[in-house]
N, C-alpha and C positions, 0 to 999 in steps of 0.2 A: 920617125915621123918627119914628113916633109916640112921645110921651113915655112912655106906658104900656108900650109894647114895650121901650123902653130900660130902664125900671125893672125889668121882668121879667128882662132880660139881666143887669143889675147884681145883682139878687137871687140869680140862679143863680151868679154869680161870688163873691158873699159866701158863699153856701152851700159852694162848693168850697173857699174859703179856710179856713172853719171846720173843714172835714174834714182840713185839713193842719196847722193850728195852733190853739191855744185862744183866741188874741186876734187880732182883726182891726181895723185902723185905717181909718176912712173919712175921707179928706182931700179938700179942695177949697175953692174960693173961697166967700165968704159968699153965702147965699141961693140956693144951687143945688140944694137938696133933699136934703142929706145926712141930716138928722134924719128927714124923711119917708121916705126910703129905708130907714133902719134900723127905723123903726116898722113899715113894711110887712113887712120881713123877719121881725121877731119876732111880729107878728100871724099871719103865715103859718105860722111854726114852732110857735107855741102853739095856733093855731086859735081865738084869741080876742083881743079888745082889752081891755086892762086900764085904759083911760082915761088913759093917760099919754102 
């Protein structure tokens, strides 16, 4: 499966988790894209990149 497709799936899962609870933890080993995934999620939610 393509990396981008996997990220879209995970972003949808994060979105579903935020609909159930106000805080969501993203856990995993080092350098697996956790920060990138969260940045992608918030850029998508806000519709803009704040440069962070």
